[in-house]
Biopython code that builds the backbone (N, CA, C, O; Angstrom):
import numpy as np
from Bio.PDB.StructureBuilder import StructureBuilder

atoms = [
    (1, "MET", "N", (62.649, 74.440, 146.802)),
    (1, "MET", "CA", (62.237, 73.279, 147.555)),
    (1, "MET", "C", (63.413, 72.314, 147.746)),
    (1, "MET", "O", (63.214, 71.130, 148.019)),
    (2, "ALA", "N", (64.618, 72.822, 147.601)),
    (2, "ALA", "CA", (65.793, 71.977, 147.778)),
    (2, "ALA", "C", (65.841, 71.442, 149.201)),
    (2, "ALA", "O", (65.644, 72.180, 150.167)),
    (3, "GLY", "N", (66.101, 70.159, 149.312)),
    (3, "GLY", "CA", (66.218, 69.550, 150.620)),
    (3, "GLY", "C", (64.896, 69.128, 151.231)),
    (3, "GLY", "O", (64.884, 68.562, 152.325)),
    (4, "LYS", "N", (63.806, 69.380, 150.574)),
    (4, "LYS", "CA", (62.500, 68.986, 151.093)),
    (4, "LYS", "C", (62.207, 67.545, 150.695)),
    (4, "LYS", "O", (62.477, 67.126, 149.570)),
    (5, "LYS", "N", (61.659, 66.811, 151.622)),
    (5, "LYS", "CA", (61.289, 65.433, 151.339)),
    (5, "LYS", "C", (60.049, 65.419, 150.470)),
    (5, "LYS", "O", (59.083, 66.129, 150.749)),
    (6, "ARG", "N", (60.069, 64.631, 149.437)),
    (6, "ARG", "CA", (58.918, 64.519, 148.552)),
    (6, "ARG", "C", (58.079, 63.335, 148.994)),
    (6, "ARG", "O", (58.583, 62.227, 149.181)),
    (7, "TYR", "N", (56.802, 63.589, 149.156)),
    (7, "TYR", "CA", (55.877, 62.539, 149.550)),
    (7, "TYR", "C", (55.225, 61.957, 148.302)),
    (7, "TYR", "O", (55.453, 62.431, 147.189)),
    (8, "ASP", "N", (54.424, 60.939, 148.499)),
    (8, "ASP", "CA", (53.767, 60.326, 147.348)),
    (8, "ASP", "C", (52.879, 61.344, 146.637)),
    (8, "ASP", "O", (52.319, 62.252, 147.250)),
    (9, "GLU", "N", (52.772, 61.161, 145.339)),
    (9, "GLU", "CA", (51.971, 62.060, 144.525)),
    (9, "GLU", "C", (50.757, 61.288, 144.031)),
    (9, "GLU", "O", (50.884, 60.269, 143.352)),
    (10, "ARG", "N", (49.568, 61.795, 144.386)),
    (10, "ARG", "CA", (48.333, 61.126, 143.981)),
    (10, "ARG", "C", (47.194, 62.126, 144.017)),
    (10, "ARG", "O", (47.344, 63.222, 144.556)),
    (11, "LEU", "N", (46.071, 61.760, 143.454)),
    (11, "LEU", "CA", (44.888, 62.607, 143.507)),
    (11, "LEU", "C", (44.276, 62.522, 144.897)),
    (11, "LEU", "O", (44.281, 61.461, 145.521)),
    (12, "ALA", "N", (43.748, 63.645, 145.380)),
    (12, "ALA", "CA", (43.143, 63.674, 146.712)),
    (12, "ALA", "C", (41.918, 64.570, 146.695)),
    (12, "ALA", "O", (41.881, 65.574, 145.984)),
    (13, "SER", "N", (40.916, 64.203, 147.484)),
    (13, "SER", "CA", (39.717, 65.025, 147.599)),
    (13, "SER", "C", (40.016, 66.257, 148.447)),
    (13, "SER", "O", (40.996, 66.278, 149.192)),
    (14, "MET", "N", (39.184, 67.271, 148.337)),
    (14, "MET", "CA", (39.373, 68.498, 149.105)),
    (14, "MET", "C", (39.387, 68.225, 150.612)),
    (14, "MET", "O", (40.243, 68.770, 151.308)),
    (15, "PRO", "N", (38.467, 67.399, 151.148)),
    (15, "PRO", "CA", (38.533, 67.100, 152.579)),
    (15, "PRO", "C", (39.827, 66.378, 152.979)),
    (15, "PRO", "O", (40.340, 66.581, 154.079)),
    (16, "GLU", "N", (40.342, 65.547, 152.093)),
    (16, "GLU", "CA", (41.591, 64.851, 152.379)),
    (16, "GLU", "C", (42.763, 65.834, 152.386)),
    (16, "GLU", "O", (43.660, 65.729, 153.222)),
    (17, "VAL", "N", (42.753, 66.777, 151.465)),
    (17, "VAL", "CA", (43.786, 67.815, 151.421)),
    (17, "VAL", "C", (43.753, 68.622, 152.720)),
    (17, "VAL", "O", (44.791, 68.903, 153.317)),
    (18, "LEU", "N", (42.562, 68.981, 153.138)),
    (18, "LEU", "CA", (42.410, 69.742, 154.381)),
    (18, "LEU", "C", (42.974, 68.958, 155.562)),
    (18, "LEU", "O", (43.674, 69.521, 156.403)),
    (19, "SER", "N", (42.676, 67.684, 155.627)),
    (19, "SER", "CA", (43.175, 66.831, 156.706)),
    (19, "SER", "C", (44.701, 66.749, 156.700)),
    (19, "SER", "O", (45.332, 66.835, 157.753)),
    (20, "ILE", "N", (45.288, 66.586, 155.530)),
    (20, "ILE", "CA", (46.744, 66.508, 155.406)),
    (20, "ILE", "C", (47.388, 67.810, 155.873)),
    (20, "ILE", "O", (48.371, 67.802, 156.614)),
    (21, "LEU", "N", (46.813, 68.935, 155.423)),
    (21, "LEU", "CA", (47.389, 70.229, 155.802)),
    (21, "LEU", "C", (47.202, 70.527, 157.283)),
    (21, "LEU", "O", (48.052, 71.181, 157.887)),
    (22, "GLU", "N", (46.110, 70.063, 157.879)),
    (22, "GLU", "CA", (45.928, 70.249, 159.320)),
    (22, "GLU", "C", (47.001, 69.491, 160.093)),
    (22, "GLU", "O", (47.519, 69.991, 161.092)),
    (23, "GLU", "N", (47.337, 68.283, 159.634)),
    (23, "GLU", "CA", (48.403, 67.506, 160.272)),
    (23, "GLU", "C", (49.755, 68.213, 160.125)),
    (23, "GLU", "O", (50.530, 68.287, 161.079)),
    (24, "ARG", "N", (50.026, 68.723, 158.945)),
    (24, "ARG", "CA", (51.299, 69.426, 158.725)),
    (24, "ARG", "C", (51.366, 70.715, 159.526)),
    (24, "ARG", "O", (52.440, 71.121, 159.970)),
    (25, "LYS", "N", (50.222, 71.357, 159.711)),
    (25, "LYS", "CA", (50.170, 72.593, 160.489)),
    (25, "LYS", "C", (50.545, 72.318, 161.949)),
    (25, "LYS", "O", (51.173, 73.154, 162.597)),
    (26, "LYS", "N", (50.164, 71.158, 162.457)),
    (26, "LYS", "CA", (50.515, 70.778, 163.829)),
    (26, "LYS", "C", (52.023, 70.585, 163.979)),
    (26, "LYS", "O", (52.588, 70.846, 165.041)),
    (27, "GLU", "N", (52.671, 70.122, 162.901)),
    (27, "GLU", "CA", (54.111, 69.870, 162.921)),
    (27, "GLU", "C", (54.928, 71.161, 162.865)),
    (27, "GLU", "O", (56.065, 71.197, 163.334)),
    (28, "GLY", "N", (54.358, 72.205, 162.300)),
    (28, "GLY", "CA", (55.080, 73.471, 162.161)),
    (28, "GLY", "C", (54.350, 74.391, 161.205)),
    (28, "GLY", "O", (53.244, 74.100, 160.749)),
    (29, "GLU", "N", (54.983, 75.491, 160.918)),
    (29, "GLU", "CA", (54.380, 76.503, 160.055)),
    (29, "GLU", "C", (54.272, 76.004, 158.615)),
    (29, "GLU", "O", (55.179, 75.349, 158.102)),
    (30, "LEU", "N", (53.156, 76.323, 157.978)),
    (30, "LEU", "CA", (52.953, 75.953, 156.581)),
    (30, "LEU", "C", (53.655, 76.952, 155.673)),
    (30, "LEU", "O", (53.793, 78.126, 156.017)),
    (31, "GLY", "N", (54.093, 76.482, 154.520)),
    (31, "GLY", "CA", (54.675, 77.367, 153.514)),
    (31, "GLY", "C", (53.583, 78.233, 152.894)),
    (31, "GLY", "O", (52.398, 78.047, 153.169)),
    (32, "TYR", "N", (53.991, 79.169, 152.067)),
    (32, "TYR", "CA", (53.045, 80.111, 151.451)),
    (32, "TYR", "C", (51.962, 79.387, 150.656)),
    (32, "TYR", "O", (50.775, 79.645, 150.857)),
    (33, "GLU", "N", (52.351, 78.490, 149.763)),
    (33, "GLU", "CA", (51.387, 77.775, 148.930)),
    (33, "GLU", "C", (50.484, 76.883, 149.778)),
    (33, "GLU", "O", (49.285, 76.771, 149.525)),
    (34, "GLN", "N", (51.082, 76.251, 150.791)),
    (34, "GLN", "CA", (50.300, 75.395, 151.679)),
    (34, "GLN", "C", (49.282, 76.222, 152.456)),
    (34, "GLN", "O", (48.152, 75.777, 152.659)),
    (35, "SER", "N", (49.668, 77.422, 152.894)),
    (35, "SER", "CA", (48.738, 78.293, 153.623)),
    (35, "SER", "C", (47.567, 78.702, 152.749)),
    (35, "SER", "O", (46.420, 78.708, 153.196)),
    (36, "LEU", "N", (47.857, 79.043, 151.504)),
    (36, "LEU", "CA", (46.783, 79.415, 150.576)),
    (36, "LEU", "C", (45.850, 78.230, 150.325)),
    (36, "LEU", "O", (44.628, 78.379, 150.302)),
    (37, "THR", "N", (46.441, 77.069, 150.139)),
    (37, "THR", "CA", (45.649, 75.865, 149.912)),
    (37, "THR", "C", (44.818, 75.527, 151.142)),
    (37, "THR", "O", (43.662, 75.123, 151.020)),
    (38, "TYR", "N", (45.396, 75.689, 152.314)),
    (38, "TYR", "CA", (44.680, 75.423, 153.567)),
    (38, "TYR", "C", (43.469, 76.349, 153.700)),
    (38, "TYR", "O", (42.379, 75.899, 154.054)),
    (39, "GLU", "N", (43.658, 77.639, 153.418)),
    (39, "GLU", "CA", (42.548, 78.597, 153.481)),
    (39, "GLU", "C", (41.449, 78.217, 152.493)),
    (39, "GLU", "O", (40.268, 78.228, 152.838)),
    (40, "TYR", "N", (41.836, 77.883, 151.273)),
    (40, "TYR", "CA", (40.871, 77.503, 150.243)),
    (40, "TYR", "C", (40.105, 76.254, 150.664)),
    (40, "TYR", "O", (38.876, 76.219, 150.591)),
    (41, "ALA", "N", (40.826, 75.236, 151.101)),
    (41, "ALA", "CA", (40.196, 73.975, 151.500)),
    (41, "ALA", "C", (39.277, 74.183, 152.700)),
    (41, "ALA", "O", (38.215, 73.565, 152.777)),
    (42, "SER", "N", (39.669, 75.037, 153.629)),
    (42, "SER", "CA", (38.830, 75.315, 154.801)),
    (42, "SER", "C", (37.512, 75.966, 154.401)),
    (42, "SER", "O", (36.466, 75.666, 154.977)),
    (43, "LYS", "N", (37.561, 76.846, 153.425)),
    (43, "LYS", "CA", (36.359, 77.565, 152.993)),
    (43, "LYS", "C", (35.435, 76.701, 152.139)),
    (43, "LYS", "O", (34.213, 76.778, 152.265)),
    (44, "PHE", "N", (36.021, 75.885, 151.275)),
    (44, "PHE", "CA", (35.214, 75.227, 150.250)),
    (44, "PHE", "C", (35.034, 73.724, 150.412)),
    (44, "PHE", "O", (34.327, 73.108, 149.614)),
    (45, "SER", "N", (35.645, 73.122, 151.409)),
    (45, "SER", "CA", (35.453, 71.700, 151.631)),
    (45, "SER", "C", (34.048, 71.479, 152.181)),
    (45, "SER", "O", (33.698, 72.018, 153.230)),
    (46, "LYS", "N", (33.250, 70.694, 151.480)),
    (46, "LYS", "CA", (31.835, 70.541, 151.816)),
    (46, "LYS", "C", (31.518, 69.257, 152.559)),
    (46, "LYS", "O", (30.406, 69.097, 153.063)),
    (47, "LEU", "N", (32.470, 68.342, 152.638)),
    (47, "LEU", "CA", (32.235, 67.046, 153.268)),
    (47, "LEU", "C", (33.343, 66.730, 154.264)),
    (47, "LEU", "O", (34.411, 67.341, 154.245)),
    (48, "SER", "N", (33.069, 65.773, 155.121)),
    (48, "SER", "CA", (34.136, 65.251, 155.977)),
    (48, "SER", "C", (34.992, 64.304, 155.131)),
    (48, "SER", "O", (34.586, 63.880, 154.048)),
    (49, "LYS", "N", (36.156, 63.988, 155.632)),
    (49, "LYS", "CA", (37.061, 63.093, 154.906)),
    (49, "LYS", "C", (36.423, 61.721, 154.695)),
    (49, "LYS", "O", (36.546, 61.133, 153.621)),
    (50, "SER", "N", (35.736, 61.212, 155.729)),
    (50, "SER", "CA", (35.124, 59.881, 155.608)),
    (50, "SER", "C", (33.948, 59.894, 154.635)),
    (50, "SER", "O", (33.781, 58.958, 153.853)),
    (51, "ASP", "N", (33.125, 60.956, 154.679)),
    (51, "ASP", "CA", (32.010, 61.055, 153.728)),
    (51, "ASP", "C", (32.509, 61.182, 152.299)),
    (51, "ASP", "O", (31.924, 60.614, 151.376)),
    (52, "ALA", "N", (33.592, 61.929, 152.119)),
    (52, "ALA", "CA", (34.164, 62.072, 150.772)),
    (52, "ALA", "C", (34.640, 60.725, 150.242)),
    (52, "ALA", "O", (34.449, 60.411, 149.067)),
    (53, "ALA", "N", (35.262, 59.930, 151.111)),
    (53, "ALA", "CA", (35.742, 58.603, 150.686)),
    (53, "ALA", "C", (34.566, 57.698, 150.331)),
    (53, "ALA", "O", (34.624, 56.954, 149.351)),
    (54, "LYS", "N", (33.490, 57.763, 151.134)),
    (54, "LYS", "CA", (32.302, 56.947, 150.847)),
    (54, "LYS", "C", (31.640, 57.385, 149.538)),
    (54, "LYS", "O", (31.228, 56.556, 148.726)),
    (55, "MET", "N", (31.548, 58.703, 149.352)),
    (55, "MET", "CA", (30.934, 59.216, 148.130)),
    (55, "MET", "C", (31.765, 58.832, 146.914)),
    (55, "MET", "O", (31.215, 58.459, 145.877)),
    (56, "GLN", "N", (33.089, 58.920, 147.036)),
    (56, "GLN", "CA", (33.954, 58.540, 145.931)),
    (56, "GLN", "C", (33.749, 57.075, 145.576)),
    (56, "GLN", "O", (33.683, 56.727, 144.397)),
    (57, "LYS", "N", (33.648, 56.222, 146.575)),
    (57, "LYS", "CA", (33.424, 54.796, 146.325)),
    (57, "LYS", "C", (32.081, 54.580, 145.625)),
    (57, "LYS", "O", (31.986, 53.785, 144.689)),
    (58, "SER", "N", (31.043, 55.291, 146.080)),
    (58, "SER", "CA", (29.715, 55.170, 145.456)),
    (58, "SER", "C", (29.749, 55.592, 143.995)),
    (58, "SER", "O", (29.147, 54.942, 143.140)),
    (59, "LEU", "N", (30.457, 56.687, 143.709)),
    (59, "LEU", "CA", (30.549, 57.163, 142.330)),
    (59, "LEU", "C", (31.362, 56.206, 141.463)),
    (59, "LEU", "O", (31.023, 55.978, 140.302)),
    (60, "GLU", "N", (32.424, 55.652, 142.020)),
    (60, "GLU", "CA", (33.238, 54.710, 141.252)),
    (60, "GLU", "C", (32.472, 53.425, 140.963)),
    (60, "GLU", "O", (32.727, 52.772, 139.951)),
    (61, "GLU", "N", (31.531, 53.050, 141.843)),
    (61, "GLU", "CA", (30.677, 51.893, 141.583)),
    (61, "GLU", "C", (29.740, 52.144, 140.403)),
    (61, "GLU", "O", (29.269, 51.201, 139.767)),
    (62, "LEU", "N", (29.473, 53.422, 140.113)),
    (62, "LEU", "CA", (28.647, 53.775, 138.949)),
    (62, "LEU", "C", (29.472, 53.832, 137.661)),
    (62, "LEU", "O", (28.927, 54.084, 136.586)),
    (63, "GLY", "N", (30.781, 53.600, 137.767)),
    (63, "GLY", "CA", (31.636, 53.630, 136.586)),
    (63, "GLY", "C", (32.317, 54.966, 136.358)),
    (63, "GLY", "O", (32.872, 55.201, 135.285)),
    (64, "ILE", "N", (32.284, 55.842, 137.349)),
    (64, "ILE", "CA", (32.937, 57.142, 137.244)),
    (64, "ILE", "C", (34.387, 56.965, 137.692)),
    (64, "ILE", "O", (34.643, 56.370, 138.739)),
    (65, "ASP", "N", (35.337, 57.477, 136.905)),
    (65, "ASP", "CA", (36.739, 57.309, 137.288)),
    (65, "ASP", "C", (37.107, 58.233, 138.455)),
    (65, "ASP", "O", (36.342, 59.127, 138.817)),
    (66, "GLN", "N", (38.273, 58.004, 139.029)),
    (66, "GLN", "CA", (38.693, 58.715, 140.238)),
    (66, "GLN", "C", (38.753, 60.225, 140.029)),
    (66, "GLN", "O", (38.301, 60.988, 140.884)),
    (67, "LYS", "N", (39.298, 60.653, 138.917)),
    (67, "LYS", "CA", (39.453, 62.082, 138.656)),
    (67, "LYS", "C", (38.092, 62.789, 138.613)),
    (67, "LYS", "O", (37.924, 63.856, 139.203)),
    (68, "LEU", "N", (37.130, 62.193, 137.917)),
    (68, "LEU", "CA", (35.801, 62.798, 137.846)),
    (68, "LEU", "C", (35.063, 62.706, 139.173)),
    (68, "LEU", "O", (34.335, 63.628, 139.541)),
    (69, "SER", "N", (35.242, 61.611, 139.892)),
    (69, "SER", "CA", (34.558, 61.493, 141.184)),
    (69, "SER", "C", (35.044, 62.576, 142.145)),
    (69, "SER", "O", (34.259, 63.087, 142.945)),
    (70, "LEU", "N", (36.323, 62.930, 142.077)),
    (70, "LEU", "CA", (36.837, 64.013, 142.915)),
    (70, "LEU", "C", (36.253, 65.359, 142.503)),
    (70, "LEU", "O", (36.033, 66.223, 143.352)),
    (71, "LYS", "N", (36.003, 65.544, 141.217)),
    (71, "LYS", "CA", (35.345, 66.778, 140.752)),
    (71, "LYS", "C", (33.916, 66.858, 141.292)),
    (71, "LYS", "O", (33.454, 67.929, 141.688)),
    (72, "PHE", "N", (33.222, 65.721, 141.306)),
    (72, "PHE", "CA", (31.863, 65.702, 141.854)),
    (72, "PHE", "C", (31.880, 66.015, 143.351)),
    (72, "PHE", "O", (31.000, 66.723, 143.842)),
    (73, "ILE", "N", (32.868, 65.498, 144.078)),
    (73, "ILE", "CA", (32.979, 65.768, 145.505)),
    (73, "ILE", "C", (33.251, 67.250, 145.744)),
    (73, "ILE", "O", (32.737, 67.835, 146.698)),
    (74, "GLU", "N", (34.051, 67.846, 144.889)),
    (74, "GLU", "CA", (34.385, 69.254, 145.031)),
    (74, "GLU", "C", (33.193, 70.155, 144.699)),
    (74, "GLU", "O", (32.940, 71.135, 145.401)),
    (75, "ALA", "N", (32.470, 69.830, 143.644)),
    (75, "ALA", "CA", (31.374, 70.691, 143.180)),
    (75, "ALA", "C", (30.029, 70.379, 143.826)),
    (75, "ALA", "O", (29.195, 71.271, 143.982)),
    (76, "MET", "N", (29.810, 69.117, 144.204)),
    (76, "MET", "CA", (28.533, 68.681, 144.784)),
    (76, "MET", "C", (27.338, 69.164, 143.929)),
    (76, "MET", "O", (26.435, 69.823, 144.445)),
    (77, "PRO", "N", (27.340, 68.833, 142.624)),
    (77, "PRO", "CA", (26.295, 69.340, 141.724)),
    (77, "PRO", "C", (24.957, 68.613, 141.911)),
    (77, "PRO", "O", (24.912, 67.386, 141.986)),
    (78, "GLU", "N", (23.897, 69.372, 141.984)),
    (78, "GLU", "CA", (22.555, 68.793, 142.038)),
    (78, "GLU", "C", (21.757, 69.133, 140.789)),
    (78, "GLU", "O", (20.591, 68.756, 140.666)),
    (79, "ASP", "N", (22.385, 69.840, 139.869)),
    (79, "ASP", "CA", (21.765, 70.238, 138.609)),
    (79, "ASP", "C", (22.236, 69.299, 137.497)),
    (79, "ASP", "O", (23.440, 69.106, 137.325)),
    (80, "PRO", "N", (21.309, 68.715, 136.744)),
    (80, "PRO", "CA", (21.702, 67.791, 135.672)),
    (80, "PRO", "C", (22.678, 68.402, 134.665)),
    (80, "PRO", "O", (23.562, 67.711, 134.160)),
    (81, "GLY", "N", (22.523, 69.684, 134.374)),
    (81, "GLY", "CA", (23.427, 70.338, 133.427)),
    (81, "GLY", "C", (24.859, 70.364, 133.924)),
    (81, "GLY", "O", (25.796, 70.146, 133.156)),
    (82, "LEU", "N", (25.028, 70.632, 135.214)),
    (82, "LEU", "CA", (26.376, 70.660, 135.782)),
    (82, "LEU", "C", (26.975, 69.256, 135.840)),
    (82, "LEU", "O", (28.175, 69.081, 135.629)),
    (83, "VAL", "N", (26.144, 68.266, 136.124)),
    (83, "VAL", "CA", (26.627, 66.874, 136.125)),
    (83, "VAL", "C", (27.124, 66.511, 134.724)),
    (83, "VAL", "O", (28.197, 65.925, 134.578)),
    (84, "ARG", "N", (26.352, 66.854, 133.706)),
    (84, "ARG", "CA", (26.755, 66.570, 132.323)),
    (84, "ARG", "C", (28.054, 67.304, 131.968)),
    (84, "ARG", "O", (28.913, 66.760, 131.273)),
    (85, "LEU", "N", (28.187, 68.533, 132.448)),
    (85, "LEU", "CA", (29.386, 69.323, 132.175)),
    (85, "LEU", "C", (30.621, 68.662, 132.783)),
    (85, "LEU", "O", (31.668, 68.586, 132.140)),
    (86, "ILE", "N", (30.498, 68.188, 134.012)),
    (86, "ILE", "CA", (31.629, 67.505, 134.654)),
    (86, "ILE", "C", (31.949, 66.207, 133.912)),
    (86, "ILE", "O", (33.118, 65.888, 133.696)),
    (87, "LEU", "N", (30.919, 65.463, 133.525)),
    (87, "LEU", "CA", (31.154, 64.219, 132.779)),
    (87, "LEU", "C", (31.818, 64.490, 131.432)),
    (87, "LEU", "O", (32.585, 63.665, 130.937)),
    (88, "ALA", "N", (31.523, 65.646, 130.842)),
    (88, "ALA", "CA", (32.106, 65.990, 129.541)),
    (88, "ALA", "C", (33.601, 66.277, 129.645)),
    (88, "ALA", "O", (34.286, 66.350, 128.624)),
    (89, "MET", "N", (34.117, 66.442, 130.867)),
    (89, "MET", "CA", (35.554, 66.678, 131.048)),
    (89, "MET", "C", (36.368, 65.456, 130.624)),
    (89, "MET", "O", (37.546, 65.571, 130.288)),
    (90, "ASP", "N", (35.732, 64.293, 130.644)),
    (90, "ASP", "CA", (36.392, 63.064, 130.204)),
    (90, "ASP", "C", (36.144, 62.911, 128.710)),
    (90, "ASP", "O", (35.044, 62.564, 128.279)),
    (91, "LYS", "N", (37.168, 63.172, 127.942)),
    (91, "LYS", "CA", (37.026, 63.160, 126.481)),
    (91, "LYS", "C", (36.750, 61.767, 125.922)),
    (91, "LYS", "O", (36.248, 61.639, 124.806)),
    (92, "ASN", "N", (37.072, 60.723, 126.687)),
    (92, "ASN", "CA", (36.875, 59.353, 126.226)),
    (92, "ASN", "C", (35.471, 58.832, 126.517)),
    (92, "ASN", "O", (35.087, 57.772, 126.023)),
    (93, "ARG", "N", (34.710, 59.566, 127.311)),
    (93, "ARG", "CA", (33.382, 59.120, 127.730)),
    (93, "ARG", "C", (32.329, 59.522, 126.692)),
    (93, "ARG", "O", (32.381, 60.610, 126.119)),
    (94, "GLN", "N", (31.396, 58.636, 126.473)),
    (94, "GLN", "CA", (30.251, 58.944, 125.622)),
    (94, "GLN", "C", (29.325, 59.906, 126.370)),
    (94, "GLN", "O", (29.369, 59.954, 127.600)),
    (95, "PRO", "N", (28.498, 60.664, 125.672)),
    (95, "PRO", "CA", (27.558, 61.545, 126.379)),
    (95, "PRO", "C", (26.717, 60.742, 127.374)),
    (95, "PRO", "O", (26.268, 59.634, 127.083)),
    (96, "ALA", "N", (26.518, 61.331, 128.551)),
    (96, "ALA", "CA", (25.831, 60.631, 129.635)),
    (96, "ALA", "C", (24.340, 60.507, 129.358)),
    (96, "ALA", "O", (23.706, 61.436, 128.857)),
    (97, "ASP", "N", (23.794, 59.346, 129.691)),
    (97, "ASP", "CA", (22.344, 59.181, 129.571)),
    (97, "ASP", "C", (21.675, 59.693, 130.855)),
    (97, "ASP", "O", (22.325, 59.882, 131.883)),
    (98, "ASP", "N", (20.371, 59.909, 130.762)),
    (98, "ASP", "CA", (19.618, 60.470, 131.887)),
    (98, "ASP", "C", (19.672, 59.575, 133.116)),
    (98, "ASP", "O", (19.625, 60.068, 134.243)),
    (99, "SER", "N", (19.767, 58.287, 132.917)),
    (99, "SER", "CA", (19.809, 57.350, 134.030)),
    (99, "SER", "C", (21.059, 57.567, 134.888)),
    (99, "SER", "O", (20.972, 57.636, 136.114)),
    (100, "LEU", "N", (22.222, 57.673, 134.235)),
    (100, "LEU", "CA", (23.470, 57.885, 134.956)),
    (100, "LEU", "C", (23.462, 59.239, 135.661)),
    (100, "LEU", "O", (23.869, 59.344, 136.818)),
    (101, "VAL", "N", (23.004, 60.257, 134.972)),
    (101, "VAL", "CA", (22.938, 61.591, 135.570)),
    (101, "VAL", "C", (22.056, 61.561, 136.818)),
    (101, "VAL", "O", (22.415, 62.136, 137.846)),
    (102, "GLY", "N", (20.920, 60.901, 136.734)),
    (102, "GLY", "CA", (20.024, 60.785, 137.884)),
    (102, "GLY", "C", (20.662, 60.057, 139.051)),
    (102, "GLY", "O", (20.499, 60.455, 140.205)),
    (103, "LYS", "N", (21.399, 58.977, 138.749)),
    (103, "LYS", "CA", (22.071, 58.222, 139.811)),
    (103, "LYS", "C", (23.155, 59.067, 140.482)),
    (103, "LYS", "O", (23.319, 59.015, 141.701)),
    (104, "ILE", "N", (23.886, 59.836, 139.694)),
    (104, "ILE", "CA", (24.929, 60.705, 140.258)),
    (104, "ILE", "C", (24.300, 61.762, 141.161)),
    (104, "ILE", "O", (24.809, 62.041, 142.247)),
    (105, "ILE", "N", (23.204, 62.340, 140.714)),
    (105, "ILE", "CA", (22.520, 63.354, 141.531)),
    (105, "ILE", "C", (22.020, 62.734, 142.833)),
    (105, "ILE", "O", (22.099, 63.369, 143.884)),
    (106, "GLU", "N", (21.510, 61.513, 142.781)),
    (106, "GLU", "CA", (21.071, 60.824, 144.006)),
    (106, "GLU", "C", (22.232, 60.653, 144.978)),
    (106, "GLU", "O", (22.085, 60.894, 146.176)),
    (107, "VAL", "N", (23.383, 60.238, 144.461)),
    (107, "VAL", "CA", (24.562, 60.062, 145.314)),
    (107, "VAL", "C", (24.956, 61.388, 145.948)),
    (107, "VAL", "O", (25.203, 61.458, 147.152)),
    (108, "VAL", "N", (25.013, 62.441, 145.135)),
    (108, "VAL", "CA", (25.400, 63.765, 145.643)),
    (108, "VAL", "C", (24.423, 64.222, 146.712)),
    (108, "VAL", "O", (24.842, 64.691, 147.770)),
    (109, "LYS", "N", (23.130, 64.095, 146.455)),
    (109, "LYS", "CA", (22.123, 64.514, 147.443)),
    (109, "LYS", "C", (22.214, 63.717, 148.730)),
    (109, "LYS", "O", (21.945, 64.251, 149.806)),
    (110, "SER", "N", (22.587, 62.455, 148.641)),
    (110, "SER", "CA", (22.674, 61.643, 149.861)),
    (110, "SER", "C", (23.821, 62.094, 150.759)),
    (110, "SER", "O", (23.813, 61.798, 151.954)),
    (111, "TYR", "N", (24.804, 62.801, 150.211)),
    (111, "TYR", "CA", (25.926, 63.289, 151.015)),
    (111, "TYR", "C", (25.871, 64.784, 151.261)),
    (111, "TYR", "O", (26.710, 65.315, 151.989)),
    (112, "SER", "N", (24.907, 65.476, 150.673)),
    (112, "SER", "CA", (24.772, 66.923, 150.891)),
    (112, "SER", "C", (24.317, 67.200, 152.308)),
    (112, "SER", "O", (23.537, 66.448, 152.892)),
    (113, "LYS", "N", (24.814, 68.279, 152.838)),
    (113, "LYS", "CA", (24.446, 68.650, 154.219)),
    (113, "LYS", "C", (23.210, 69.494, 154.236)),
    (113, "LYS", "O", (22.753, 69.898, 155.305)),
]
sb = StructureBuilder()
sb.init_structure("model")
sb.init_model(0)
sb.init_chain("A")
sb.init_seg("    ")
for serial, (resi, resn, name, xyz) in enumerate(atoms, 1):
    if name == "N":
        sb.init_residue(resn, " ", resi, " ")
    sb.init_atom(name, np.array(xyz, "f"), 0.0, 1.0, " ", f" {name:<3s}", serial, name[0])
structure = sb.get_structure()
């Protein structure tokens, strides 16, 4: 990657990644890793970029951090067990109560297609 310009490094949702790669694809050919990522994002991105941003904001209003909210956007879980599993990825978080799990499922369902 010598001579390549480095862009900002931050967490991004799958729809945002897809949008970025579509823009880069217009500029020229994608590299091998970018092509693989583009194919993956095209297949598994479940929301539009704007819906993902709205959903992330809704989840962050519930006290979910950015990293976990992006996992929820990627997985779109409607099962309480899967919601608890994603929440358990944060080692600093206490076990989730049923109220929070229910609110997260409501948010996910409101953005499901």
